[in-house]
N, C-alpha and C positions, 0 to 999 in steps of 0.2 A: 452503550452495551458494556461499559466497563473495560474496554480494550484500549490500550495505548498504541498508537501507530503514527507513522510519519509518511509524508509524501515525498520526502527528499532523502538524500544520503546523510549519514550521521555527521560527516565532516563539513557539510554545507547546509546546515539546518535552515538558514534564512535565505538561501538562494532559490529562486523560482525557475532557473534555467533547467533544461532537460538534464537528467542524470548523466554525468560524464562516463560512468561505468556502463550504463546501458547503451549509450551512443558508441562507446569504444567496442562493444561486441556486436555492433551493426544494427541496433534497434533504431527506429525512426524517432523524431522529436515527440510525436504523440505518445509513444510508449515511454519515452523518457520523462514526460511530464504527467503521466497518469499512473505511475507505478505506486505501490504501497509497500512500505518497509515495516516488517514485524520482527521483533526479536524475542526469541524463546531462551529460557535458561534451564538449568538442571531441575528447578522446582516445578516446572511445567509438566503436566501429565497429558496422556493421549486424550483424556476428556477435555482438557483445556484447548487442545488443538482442534478437536471436533467442534467445540463451542465457538471458537474463533472463526472457523471456516463457515459455520452456519450463519453467524452474525454478519460476517463480511459479505456473504452472498446476499443477505437481506438488505444490508445497508447499501450495497452497490446497486441493487435493483431500485431502491428508493431514490438514490441520487440520479440514476439514469432517467427515471420518470420525471424528475424535476428539471432536466435539461431541456431548453427550447429546441424545437425541430428535430 
């Protein structure tokens, strides 16, 4: 969809452990390993945000359908 995203924190890009930030604020390991990080800048518009939200929703639905059980 032309969107760059990460499943981990910027400082631990290769680490597959749960996000230390999310666990520090009380989130469980499942939330810490299933989070998505998106970064926006000054150049982004509300239309960009709306397109991202729409695409992420569709992508998430597709990925959940692919999971077993």
